[in-house]
mmJSON file of the N, C-alpha and C atoms, coordinates in Angstrom:
{"data_MODEL":{"atom_site":{
"group_PDB":["ATOM","ATOM","ATOM","ATOM","ATOM","ATOM","ATOM","ATOM","ATOM","ATOM","ATOM","ATOM","ATOM","ATOM","ATOM","ATOM","ATOM","ATOM","ATOM","ATOM","ATOM","ATOM","ATOM","ATOM","ATOM","ATOM","ATOM","ATOM","ATOM","ATOM","ATOM","ATOM","ATOM","ATOM","ATOM","ATOM","ATOM","ATOM","ATOM","ATOM","ATOM","ATOM","ATOM","ATOM","ATOM","ATOM","ATOM","ATOM","ATOM","ATOM","ATOM","ATOM","ATOM","ATOM","ATOM","ATOM","ATOM","ATOM","ATOM","ATOM","ATOM","ATOM","ATOM","ATOM","ATOM","ATOM","ATOM","ATOM","ATOM","ATOM","ATOM","ATOM","ATOM","ATOM","ATOM","ATOM","ATOM","ATOM","ATOM","ATOM","ATOM","ATOM","ATOM","ATOM","ATOM","ATOM","ATOM","ATOM","ATOM","ATOM","ATOM","ATOM","ATOM","ATOM","ATOM","ATOM","ATOM","ATOM","ATOM","ATOM","ATOM","ATOM","ATOM","ATOM","ATOM","ATOM","ATOM","ATOM","ATOM","ATOM","ATOM","ATOM","ATOM","ATOM","ATOM","ATOM","ATOM","ATOM","ATOM","ATOM","ATOM","ATOM","ATOM","ATOM","ATOM","ATOM","ATOM","ATOM","ATOM","ATOM","ATOM","ATOM","ATOM","ATOM","ATOM","ATOM","ATOM","ATOM","ATOM","ATOM","ATOM","ATOM","ATOM","ATOM","ATOM","ATOM","ATOM","ATOM","ATOM","ATOM","ATOM","ATOM","ATOM","ATOM","ATOM","ATOM","ATOM","ATOM","ATOM","ATOM","ATOM","ATOM","ATOM","ATOM","ATOM","ATOM","ATOM","ATOM","ATOM","ATOM","ATOM","ATOM","ATOM","ATOM","ATOM","ATOM","ATOM","ATOM","ATOM","ATOM","ATOM","ATOM","ATOM","ATOM","ATOM","ATOM","ATOM","ATOM","ATOM","ATOM","ATOM","ATOM","ATOM","ATOM","ATOM","ATOM","ATOM","ATOM","ATOM","ATOM","ATOM","ATOM","ATOM","ATOM"],
"id":[1,2,3,4,5,6,7,8,9,10,11,12,13,14,15,16,17,18,19,20,21,22,23,24,25,26,27,28,29,30,31,32,33,34,35,36,37,38,39,40,41,42,43,44,45,46,47,48,49,50,51,52,53,54,55,56,57,58,59,60,61,62,63,64,65,66,67,68,69,70,71,72,73,74,75,76,77,78,79,80,81,82,83,84,85,86,87,88,89,90,91,92,93,94,95,96,97,98,99,100,101,102,103,104,105,106,107,108,109,110,111,112,113,114,115,116,117,118,119,120,121,122,123,124,125,126,127,128,129,130,131,132,133,134,135,136,137,138,139,140,141,142,143,144,145,146,147,148,149,150,151,152,153,154,155,156,157,158,159,160,161,162,163,164,165,166,167,168,169,170,171,172,173,174,175,176,177,178,179,180,181,182,183,184,185,186,187,188,189,190,191,192,193,194,195,196,197,198,199,200,201,202,203,204],
"type_symbol":["N","C","C","N","C","C","N","C","C","N","C","C","N","C","C","N","C","C","N","C","C","N","C","C","N","C","C","N","C","C","N","C","C","N","C","C","N","C","C","N","C","C","N","C","C","N","C","C","N","C","C","N","C","C","N","C","C","N","C","C","N","C","C","N","C","C","N","C","C","N","C","C","N","C","C","N","C","C","N","C","C","N","C","C","N","C","C","N","C","C","N","C","C","N","C","C","N","C","C","N","C","C","N","C","C","N","C","C","N","C","C","N","C","C","N","C","C","N","C","C","N","C","C","N","C","C","N","C","C","N","C","C","N","C","C","N","C","C","N","C","C","N","C","C","N","C","C","N","C","C","N","C","C","N","C","C","N","C","C","N","C","C","N","C","C","N","C","C","N","C","C","N","C","C","N","C","C","N","C","C","N","C","C","N","C","C","N","C","C","N","C","C","N","C","C","N","C","C","N","C","C","N","C","C"],
"label_atom_id":["N","CA","C","N","CA","C","N","CA","C","N","CA","C","N","CA","C","N","CA","C","N","CA","C","N","CA","C","N","CA","C","N","CA","C","N","CA","C","N","CA","C","N","CA","C","N","CA","C","N","CA","C","N","CA","C","N","CA","C","N","CA","C","N","CA","C","N","CA","C","N","CA","C","N","CA","C","N","CA","C","N","CA","C","N","CA","C","N","CA","C","N","CA","C","N","CA","C","N","CA","C","N","CA","C","N","CA","C","N","CA","C","N","CA","C","N","CA","C","N","CA","C","N","CA","C","N","CA","C","N","CA","C","N","CA","C","N","CA","C","N","CA","C","N","CA","C","N","CA","C","N","CA","C","N","CA","C","N","CA","C","N","CA","C","N","CA","C","N","CA","C","N","CA","C","N","CA","C","N","CA","C","N","CA","C","N","CA","C","N","CA","C","N","CA","C","N","CA","C","N","CA","C","N","CA","C","N","CA","C","N","CA","C","N","CA","C","N","CA","C","N","CA","C","N","CA","C","N","CA","C","N","CA","C","N","CA","C"],
"label_alt_id":[null,null,null,null,null,null,null,null,null,null,null,null,null,null,null,null,null,null,null,null,null,null,null,null,null,null,null,null,null,null,null,null,null,null,null,null,null,null,null,null,null,null,null,null,null,null,null,null,null,null,null,null,null,null,null,null,null,null,null,null,null,null,null,null,null,null,null,null,null,null,null,null,null,null,null,null,null,null,null,null,null,null,null,null,null,null,null,null,null,null,null,null,null,null,null,null,null,null,null,null,null,null,null,null,null,null,null,null,null,null,null,null,null,null,null,null,null,null,null,null,null,null,null,null,null,null,null,null,null,null,null,null,null,null,null,null,null,null,null,null,null,null,null,null,null,null,null,null,null,null,null,null,null,null,null,null,null,null,null,null,null,null,null,null,null,null,null,null,null,null,null,null,null,null,null,null,null,null,null,null,null,null,null,null,null,null,null,null,null,null,null,null,null,null,null,null,null,null,null,null,null,null,null,null],
"label_comp_id":["MET","MET","MET","SER","SER","SER","GLY","GLY","GLY","ARG","ARG","ARG","PRO","PRO","PRO","CYS","CYS","CYS","SER","SER","SER","LYS","LYS","LYS","VAL","VAL","VAL","ALA","ALA","ALA","CYS","CYS","CYS","THR","THR","THR","ASN","ASN","ASN","ASP","ASP","ASP","ALA","ALA","ALA","VAL","VAL","VAL","SER","SER","SER","THR","THR","THR","LEU","LEU","LEU","THR","THR","THR","TYR","TYR","TYR","VAL","VAL","VAL","TYR","TYR","TYR","ALA","ALA","ALA","ASP","ASP","ASP","SER","SER","SER","MET","MET","MET","ALA","ALA","ALA","VAL","VAL","VAL","LEU","LEU","LEU","GLY","GLY","GLY","PRO","PRO","PRO","LEU","LEU","LEU","SER","SER","SER","GLN","GLN","GLN","SER","SER","SER","ALA","ALA","ALA","GLU","GLU","GLU","PRO","PRO","PRO","HIS","HIS","HIS","SER","SER","SER","TYR","TYR","TYR","ASP","ASP","ASP","LEU","LEU","LEU","CYS","CYS","CYS","GLU","GLU","GLU","LYS","LYS","LYS","HIS","HIS","HIS","ALA","ALA","ALA","GLU","GLU","GLU","ARG","ARG","ARG","LEU","LEU","LEU","SER","SER","SER","ALA","ALA","ALA","PRO","PRO","PRO","GLN","GLN","GLN","GLY","GLY","GLY","TRP","TRP","TRP","GLN","GLN","GLN","VAL","VAL","VAL","VAL","VAL","VAL","ARG","ARG","ARG","HIS","HIS","HIS","VAL","VAL","VAL","PHE","PHE","PHE","LEU","LEU","LEU","GLY","GLY","GLY","LEU","LEU","LEU"],
"label_asym_id":["A","A","A","A","A","A","A","A","A","A","A","A","A","A","A","A","A","A","A","A","A","A","A","A","A","A","A","A","A","A","A","A","A","A","A","A","A","A","A","A","A","A","A","A","A","A","A","A","A","A","A","A","A","A","A","A","A","A","A","A","A","A","A","A","A","A","A","A","A","A","A","A","A","A","A","A","A","A","A","A","A","A","A","A","A","A","A","A","A","A","A","A","A","A","A","A","A","A","A","A","A","A","A","A","A","A","A","A","A","A","A","A","A","A","A","A","A","A","A","A","A","A","A","A","A","A","A","A","A","A","A","A","A","A","A","A","A","A","A","A","A","A","A","A","A","A","A","A","A","A","A","A","A","A","A","A","A","A","A","A","A","A","A","A","A","A","A","A","A","A","A","A","A","A","A","A","A","A","A","A","A","A","A","A","A","A","A","A","A","A","A","A","A","A","A","A","A","A","A","A","A","A","A","A"],
"label_entity_id":["1","1","1","1","1","1","1","1","1","1","1","1","1","1","1","1","1","1","1","1","1","1","1","1","1","1","1","1","1","1","1","1","1","1","1","1","1","1","1","1","1","1","1","1","1","1","1","1","1","1","1","1","1","1","1","1","1","1","1","1","1","1","1","1","1","1","1","1","1","1","1","1","1","1","1","1","1","1","1","1","1","1","1","1","1","1","1","1","1","1","1","1","1","1","1","1","1","1","1","1","1","1","1","1","1","1","1","1","1","1","1","1","1","1","1","1","1","1","1","1","1","1","1","1","1","1","1","1","1","1","1","1","1","1","1","1","1","1","1","1","1","1","1","1","1","1","1","1","1","1","1","1","1","1","1","1","1","1","1","1","1","1","1","1","1","1","1","1","1","1","1","1","1","1","1","1","1","1","1","1","1","1","1","1","1","1","1","1","1","1","1","1","1","1","1","1","1","1","1","1","1","1","1","1"],
"label_seq_id":[1,1,1,2,2,2,3,3,3,4,4,4,5,5,5,6,6,6,7,7,7,8,8,8,9,9,9,10,10,10,11,11,11,12,12,12,13,13,13,14,14,14,15,15,15,16,16,16,17,17,17,18,18,18,19,19,19,20,20,20,21,21,21,22,22,22,23,23,23,24,24,24,25,25,25,26,26,26,27,27,27,28,28,28,29,29,29,30,30,30,31,31,31,32,32,32,33,33,33,34,34,34,35,35,35,36,36,36,37,37,37,38,38,38,39,39,39,40,40,40,41,41,41,42,42,42,43,43,43,44,44,44,45,45,45,46,46,46,47,47,47,48,48,48,49,49,49,50,50,50,51,51,51,52,52,52,53,53,53,54,54,54,55,55,55,56,56,56,57,57,57,58,58,58,59,59,59,60,60,60,61,61,61,62,62,62,63,63,63,64,64,64,65,65,65,66,66,66,67,67,67,68,68,68],
"pdbx_PDB_ins_code":[null,null,null,null,null,null,null,null,null,null,null,null,null,null,null,null,null,null,null,null,null,null,null,null,null,null,null,null,null,null,null,null,null,null,null,null,null,null,null,null,null,null,null,null,null,null,null,null,null,null,null,null,null,null,null,null,null,null,null,null,null,null,null,null,null,null,null,null,null,null,null,null,null,null,null,null,null,null,null,null,null,null,null,null,null,null,null,null,null,null,null,null,null,null,null,null,null,null,null,null,null,null,null,null,null,null,null,null,null,null,null,null,null,null,null,null,null,null,null,null,null,null,null,null,null,null,null,null,null,null,null,null,null,null,null,null,null,null,null,null,null,null,null,null,null,null,null,null,null,null,null,null,null,null,null,null,null,null,null,null,null,null,null,null,null,null,null,null,null,null,null,null,null,null,null,null,null,null,null,null,null,null,null,null,null,null,null,null,null,null,null,null,null,null,null,null,null,null,null,null,null,null,null,null],
"Cartn_x":[157.096,157.551,158.43,158.436,159.138,160.644,161.055,162.455,162.875,161.981,162.266,161.625,162.369,161.828,160.907,160.071,159.237,160.147,159.764,160.571,160.48,159.531,159.388,160.549,161.064,162.196,161.848,162.745,162.64,161.603,160.964,160.021,160.798,160.588,161.319,160.444,159.216,158.304,158.642,158.253,158.432,157.412,157.826,156.943,155.932,154.714,153.664,153.062,153.354,152.783,153.861,153.635,154.544,153.766,154.322,153.723,154.51,153.778,154.382,153.599,154.299,153.646,153.636,152.488,152.358,152.133,153.22,153.165,152.326,152.41,151.664,150.159,149.694,148.267,147.87,148.798,148.542,147.913,148.611,148.055,149.117,148.683,149.511,148.897,149.691,149.186,149.817,148.969,149.412,148.925,149.854,149.478,150.246,150.073,150.825,152.328,153.095,154.542,155.105,155.888,156.494,157.484,157.747,158.638,160.074,160.465,161.815,161.748,162.74,162.787,163.054,162.294,162.432,162.939,163.848,164.425,163.45,162.359,161.426,160.095,160.106,158.9,159.26,158.229,158.419,157.686,158.374,157.762,157.252,155.993,155.373,154.865,154.942,154.36,152.835,152.138,150.674,150.179,150.787,150.363,150.498,151.635,151.849,151.045,150.8,149.966,148.527,148.016,146.649,146.505,147.545,147.503,147.867,148.169,148.626,147.622,148.122,147.315,148.149,147.484,148.165,147.918,148.721,148.511,147.112,146.643,145.326,145.281,144.188,144.014,144.538,145.222,145.737,144.748,144.807,143.965,144.83,144.279,144.961,144.237,144.973,144.422,145.015,144.143,144.588,144.208,145.218,144.994,145.144,144.172,144.176,144.478,145.431,145.776,144.884,144.111,143.169,143.772,144.964,145.631,144.977,144.332,143.665,144.63],
"Cartn_y":[66.71,65.907,64.765,63.69,62.483,62.575,63.299,63.337,62.149,61.187,60.047,60.308,60.077,60.361,59.253,59.592,58.624,57.656,56.386,55.349,55.379,56.108,56.171,56.96,56.445,57.067,58.493,59.402,60.816,61.597,60.998,61.739,62.359,63.636,64.338,64.645,64.138,64.396,63.521,63.99,63.205,62.079,60.956,59.8,60.031,59.515,59.593,58.221,57.222,55.88,54.836,53.641,52.52,51.4,50.881,49.803,48.525,47.454,46.138,45.14,44.219,43.17,41.875,41.184,39.864,38.904,38.391,37.584,36.326,35.67,34.425,34.632,35.85,36.16,37.043,37.316,38.211,39.519,40.178,41.363,42.461,43.688,44.868,45.621,45.892,46.554,47.934,48.951,50.334,50.911,51.417,51.971,53.238,53.755,54.947,54.683,55.715,55.603,54.866,53.838,53.086,53.978,53.619,54.443,54.429,53.34,53.268,52.638,52.942,52.396,50.898,50.133,48.682,48.281,47.31,46.95,46.29,45.7,44.994,45.725,47.022,47.819,49.083,49.796,50.992,52.15,53.268,54.476,55.318,55.757,56.5,57.858,58.838,60.15,60.043,61.101,61.093,60.814,61.44,61.271,59.814,59.215,57.838,56.836,57.134,56.252,56.245,57.4,57.493,56.764,56.774,56.165,54.687,54.127,52.746,51.777,50.9,49.801,48.528,47.396,46.112,45.27,44.244,43.374,42.745,42.372,41.741,40.505,40.383,39.263,39.53,40.637,41.002,41.913,41.911,42.77,43.881,45.099,46.222,46.513,46.489,46.796,48.127,49.077,50.409,50.638,50.822,51.146,52.652,53.286,54.735,55.111,56.01,56.54,57.75,57.705,58.792,59.871,59.632,60.651,60.913,59.936,60.109,59.983],
"Cartn_z":[-19.34,-20.436,-19.941,-20.693,-20.277,-20.492,-21.51,-21.849,-22.708,-22.896,-23.766,-25.11,-26.19,-27.523,-28.014,-28.952,-29.654,-30.398,-30.425,-31.085,-32.607,-33.152,-34.609,-35.219,-36.314,-36.989,-37.397,-37.15,-37.532,-36.735,-35.734,-34.888,-33.736,-33.513,-32.465,-31.249,-31.242,-30.124,-28.927,-27.74,-26.52,-26.473,-25.938,-25.795,-24.672,-24.875,-23.859,-23.567,-24.408,-24.272,-24.544,-24.014,-24.275,-24.943,-26.028,-26.802,-26.568,-26.283,-26.098,-26.933,-27.581,-28.351,-27.551,-27.571,-26.966,-28.133,-28.652,-29.87,-29.702,-28.544,-28.313,-28.4,-28.082,-28.1,-29.275,-30.192,-31.33,-30.849,-29.913,-29.272,-29.172,-29.426,-29.207,-28.035,-27.012,-25.802,-25.706,-25.661,-25.574,-24.263,-23.465,-22.168,-21.879,-20.676,-20.275,-20.374,-20.492,-20.603,-19.392,-19.643,-18.547,-17.796,-16.559,-15.739,-16.228,-16.886,-17.437,-18.831,-19.629,-20.988,-20.921,-21.684,-21.72,-23.102,-23.179,-24.477,-25.452,-24.959,-25.853,-25.998,-25.777,-25.943,-26.719,-27.137,-27.957,-27.308,-27.154,-26.608,-27.768,-27.67,-28.763,-28.296,-29.18,-28.911,-29.075,-28.74,-28.812,-30.237,-31.206,-32.602,-33.058,-32.8,-33.241,-32.414,-31.157,-30.327,-30.853,-31.246,-31.767,-33.099,-33.909,-35.246,-35.253,-34.098,-34.025,-34.633,-35.451,-35.968,-35.839,-35.866,-35.721,-36.966,-37.149,-38.31,-38.297,-39.463,-39.569,-38.672,-37.931,-37.019,-35.616,-35.432,-34.114,-33.405,-32.101,-31.267,-30.687,-30.64,-29.996,-28.694,-27.596,-26.272,-25.85,-25.552,-25.126,-23.671,-22.828,-21.418,-21.288,-20.693,-20.567,-19.12,-18.945,-17.627,-17.368,-16.292,-15.994,-15.119,-14.597,-13.803,-12.462,-11.893,-10.6,-9.462],
"occupancy":[1.0,1.0,1.0,1.0,1.0,1.0,1.0,1.0,1.0,1.0,1.0,1.0,1.0,1.0,1.0,1.0,1.0,1.0,1.0,1.0,1.0,1.0,1.0,1.0,1.0,1.0,1.0,1.0,1.0,1.0,1.0,1.0,1.0,1.0,1.0,1.0,1.0,1.0,1.0,1.0,1.0,1.0,1.0,1.0,1.0,1.0,1.0,1.0,1.0,1.0,1.0,1.0,1.0,1.0,1.0,1.0,1.0,1.0,1.0,1.0,1.0,1.0,1.0,1.0,1.0,1.0,1.0,1.0,1.0,1.0,1.0,1.0,1.0,1.0,1.0,1.0,1.0,1.0,1.0,1.0,1.0,1.0,1.0,1.0,1.0,1.0,1.0,1.0,1.0,1.0,1.0,1.0,1.0,1.0,1.0,1.0,1.0,1.0,1.0,1.0,1.0,1.0,1.0,1.0,1.0,1.0,1.0,1.0,1.0,1.0,1.0,1.0,1.0,1.0,1.0,1.0,1.0,1.0,1.0,1.0,1.0,1.0,1.0,1.0,1.0,1.0,1.0,1.0,1.0,1.0,1.0,1.0,1.0,1.0,1.0,1.0,1.0,1.0,1.0,1.0,1.0,1.0,1.0,1.0,1.0,1.0,1.0,1.0,1.0,1.0,1.0,1.0,1.0,1.0,1.0,1.0,1.0,1.0,1.0,1.0,1.0,1.0,1.0,1.0,1.0,1.0,1.0,1.0,1.0,1.0,1.0,1.0,1.0,1.0,1.0,1.0,1.0,1.0,1.0,1.0,1.0,1.0,1.0,1.0,1.0,1.0,1.0,1.0,1.0,1.0,1.0,1.0,1.0,1.0,1.0,1.0,1.0,1.0,1.0,1.0,1.0,1.0,1.0,1.0],
"B_iso_or_equiv":[0.0,0.0,0.0,0.0,0.0,0.0,0.0,0.0,0.0,0.0,0.0,0.0,0.0,0.0,0.0,0.0,0.0,0.0,0.0,0.0,0.0,0.0,0.0,0.0,0.0,0.0,0.0,0.0,0.0,0.0,0.0,0.0,0.0,0.0,0.0,0.0,0.0,0.0,0.0,0.0,0.0,0.0,0.0,0.0,0.0,0.0,0.0,0.0,0.0,0.0,0.0,0.0,0.0,0.0,0.0,0.0,0.0,0.0,0.0,0.0,0.0,0.0,0.0,0.0,0.0,0.0,0.0,0.0,0.0,0.0,0.0,0.0,0.0,0.0,0.0,0.0,0.0,0.0,0.0,0.0,0.0,0.0,0.0,0.0,0.0,0.0,0.0,0.0,0.0,0.0,0.0,0.0,0.0,0.0,0.0,0.0,0.0,0.0,0.0,0.0,0.0,0.0,0.0,0.0,0.0,0.0,0.0,0.0,0.0,0.0,0.0,0.0,0.0,0.0,0.0,0.0,0.0,0.0,0.0,0.0,0.0,0.0,0.0,0.0,0.0,0.0,0.0,0.0,0.0,0.0,0.0,0.0,0.0,0.0,0.0,0.0,0.0,0.0,0.0,0.0,0.0,0.0,0.0,0.0,0.0,0.0,0.0,0.0,0.0,0.0,0.0,0.0,0.0,0.0,0.0,0.0,0.0,0.0,0.0,0.0,0.0,0.0,0.0,0.0,0.0,0.0,0.0,0.0,0.0,0.0,0.0,0.0,0.0,0.0,0.0,0.0,0.0,0.0,0.0,0.0,0.0,0.0,0.0,0.0,0.0,0.0,0.0,0.0,0.0,0.0,0.0,0.0,0.0,0.0,0.0,0.0,0.0,0.0,0.0,0.0,0.0,0.0,0.0,0.0],
"pdbx_formal_charge":[null,null,null,null,null,null,null,null,null,null,null,null,null,null,null,null,null,null,null,null,null,null,null,null,null,null,null,null,null,null,null,null,null,null,null,null,null,null,null,null,null,null,null,null,null,null,null,null,null,null,null,null,null,null,null,null,null,null,null,null,null,null,null,null,null,null,null,null,null,null,null,null,null,null,null,null,null,null,null,null,null,null,null,null,null,null,null,null,null,null,null,null,null,null,null,null,null,null,null,null,null,null,null,null,null,null,null,null,null,null,null,null,null,null,null,null,null,null,null,null,null,null,null,null,null,null,null,null,null,null,null,null,null,null,null,null,null,null,null,null,null,null,null,null,null,null,null,null,null,null,null,null,null,null,null,null,null,null,null,null,null,null,null,null,null,null,null,null,null,null,null,null,null,null,null,null,null,null,null,null,null,null,null,null,null,null,null,null,null,null,null,null,null,null,null,null,null,null,null,null,null,null,null,null],
"auth_seq_id":[1,1,1,2,2,2,3,3,3,4,4,4,5,5,5,6,6,6,7,7,7,8,8,8,9,9,9,10,10,10,11,11,11,12,12,12,13,13,13,14,14,14,15,15,15,16,16,16,17,17,17,18,18,18,19,19,19,20,20,20,21,21,21,22,22,22,23,23,23,24,24,24,25,25,25,26,26,26,27,27,27,28,28,28,29,29,29,30,30,30,31,31,31,32,32,32,33,33,33,34,34,34,35,35,35,36,36,36,37,37,37,38,38,38,39,39,39,40,40,40,41,41,41,42,42,42,43,43,43,44,44,44,45,45,45,46,46,46,47,47,47,48,48,48,49,49,49,50,50,50,51,51,51,52,52,52,53,53,53,54,54,54,55,55,55,56,56,56,57,57,57,58,58,58,59,59,59,60,60,60,61,61,61,62,62,62,63,63,63,64,64,64,65,65,65,66,66,66,67,67,67,68,68,68],
"auth_comp_id":["MET","MET","MET","SER","SER","SER","GLY","GLY","GLY","ARG","ARG","ARG","PRO","PRO","PRO","CYS","CYS","CYS","SER","SER","SER","LYS","LYS","LYS","VAL","VAL","VAL","ALA","ALA","ALA","CYS","CYS","CYS","THR","THR","THR","ASN","ASN","ASN","ASP","ASP","ASP","ALA","ALA","ALA","VAL","VAL","VAL","SER","SER","SER","THR","THR","THR","LEU","LEU","LEU","THR","THR","THR","TYR","TYR","TYR","VAL","VAL","VAL","TYR","TYR","TYR","ALA","ALA","ALA","ASP","ASP","ASP","SER","SER","SER","MET","MET","MET","ALA","ALA","ALA","VAL","VAL","VAL","LEU","LEU","LEU","GLY","GLY","GLY","PRO","PRO","PRO","LEU","LEU","LEU","SER","SER","SER","GLN","GLN","GLN","SER","SER","SER","ALA","ALA","ALA","GLU","GLU","GLU","PRO","PRO","PRO","HIS","HIS","HIS","SER","SER","SER","TYR","TYR","TYR","ASP","ASP","ASP","LEU","LEU","LEU","CYS","CYS","CYS","GLU","GLU","GLU","LYS","LYS","LYS","HIS","HIS","HIS","ALA","ALA","ALA","GLU","GLU","GLU","ARG","ARG","ARG","LEU","LEU","LEU","SER","SER","SER","ALA","ALA","ALA","PRO","PRO","PRO","GLN","GLN","GLN","GLY","GLY","GLY","TRP","TRP","TRP","GLN","GLN","GLN","VAL","VAL","VAL","VAL","VAL","VAL","ARG","ARG","ARG","HIS","HIS","HIS","VAL","VAL","VAL","PHE","PHE","PHE","LEU","LEU","LEU","GLY","GLY","GLY","LEU","LEU","LEU"],
"auth_asym_id":["A","A","A","A","A","A","A","A","A","A","A","A","A","A","A","A","A","A","A","A","A","A","A","A","A","A","A","A","A","A","A","A","A","A","A","A","A","A","A","A","A","A","A","A","A","A","A","A","A","A","A","A","A","A","A","A","A","A","A","A","A","A","A","A","A","A","A","A","A","A","A","A","A","A","A","A","A","A","A","A","A","A","A","A","A","A","A","A","A","A","A","A","A","A","A","A","A","A","A","A","A","A","A","A","A","A","A","A","A","A","A","A","A","A","A","A","A","A","A","A","A","A","A","A","A","A","A","A","A","A","A","A","A","A","A","A","A","A","A","A","A","A","A","A","A","A","A","A","A","A","A","A","A","A","A","A","A","A","A","A","A","A","A","A","A","A","A","A","A","A","A","A","A","A","A","A","A","A","A","A","A","A","A","A","A","A","A","A","A","A","A","A","A","A","A","A","A","A","A","A","A","A","A","A"],
"auth_atom_id":["N","CA","C","N","CA","C","N","CA","C","N","CA","C","N","CA","C","N","CA","C","N","CA","C","N","CA","C","N","CA","C","N","CA","C","N","CA","C","N","CA","C","N","CA","C","N","CA","C","N","CA","C","N","CA","C","N","CA","C","N","CA","C","N","CA","C","N","CA","C","N","CA","C","N","CA","C","N","CA","C","N","CA","C","N","CA","C","N","CA","C","N","CA","C","N","CA","C","N","CA","C","N","CA","C","N","CA","C","N","CA","C","N","CA","C","N","CA","C","N","CA","C","N","CA","C","N","CA","C","N","CA","C","N","CA","C","N","CA","C","N","CA","C","N","CA","C","N","CA","C","N","CA","C","N","CA","C","N","CA","C","N","CA","C","N","CA","C","N","CA","C","N","CA","C","N","CA","C","N","CA","C","N","CA","C","N","CA","C","N","CA","C","N","CA","C","N","CA","C","N","CA","C","N","CA","C","N","CA","C","N","CA","C","N","CA","C","N","CA","C","N","CA","C","N","CA","C","N","CA","C","N","CA","C","N","CA","C"],
"pdbx_PDB_model_num":[1,1,1,1,1,1,1,1,1,1,1,1,1,1,1,1,1,1,1,1,1,1,1,1,1,1,1,1,1,1,1,1,1,1,1,1,1,1,1,1,1,1,1,1,1,1,1,1,1,1,1,1,1,1,1,1,1,1,1,1,1,1,1,1,1,1,1,1,1,1,1,1,1,1,1,1,1,1,1,1,1,1,1,1,1,1,1,1,1,1,1,1,1,1,1,1,1,1,1,1,1,1,1,1,1,1,1,1,1,1,1,1,1,1,1,1,1,1,1,1,1,1,1,1,1,1,1,1,1,1,1,1,1,1,1,1,1,1,1,1,1,1,1,1,1,1,1,1,1,1,1,1,1,1,1,1,1,1,1,1,1,1,1,1,1,1,1,1,1,1,1,1,1,1,1,1,1,1,1,1,1,1,1,1,1,1,1,1,1,1,1,1,1,1,1,1,1,1,1,1,1,1,1,1]
}}}
């Protein structure tokens, strides 16, 4: 476990993914949990990462860590 909590309010699950927004490109990028907490990103648990949606007209890019 990461020891870092999910950024969603009232969620007590451990984070497994990091979400970053690229406003200039209207893009939400979701990838494996970053090695350290970043002030301009959001750490999400598995449930919230799976349910992620972006505003209309935005693209969601999901990077998957294969653990190789």
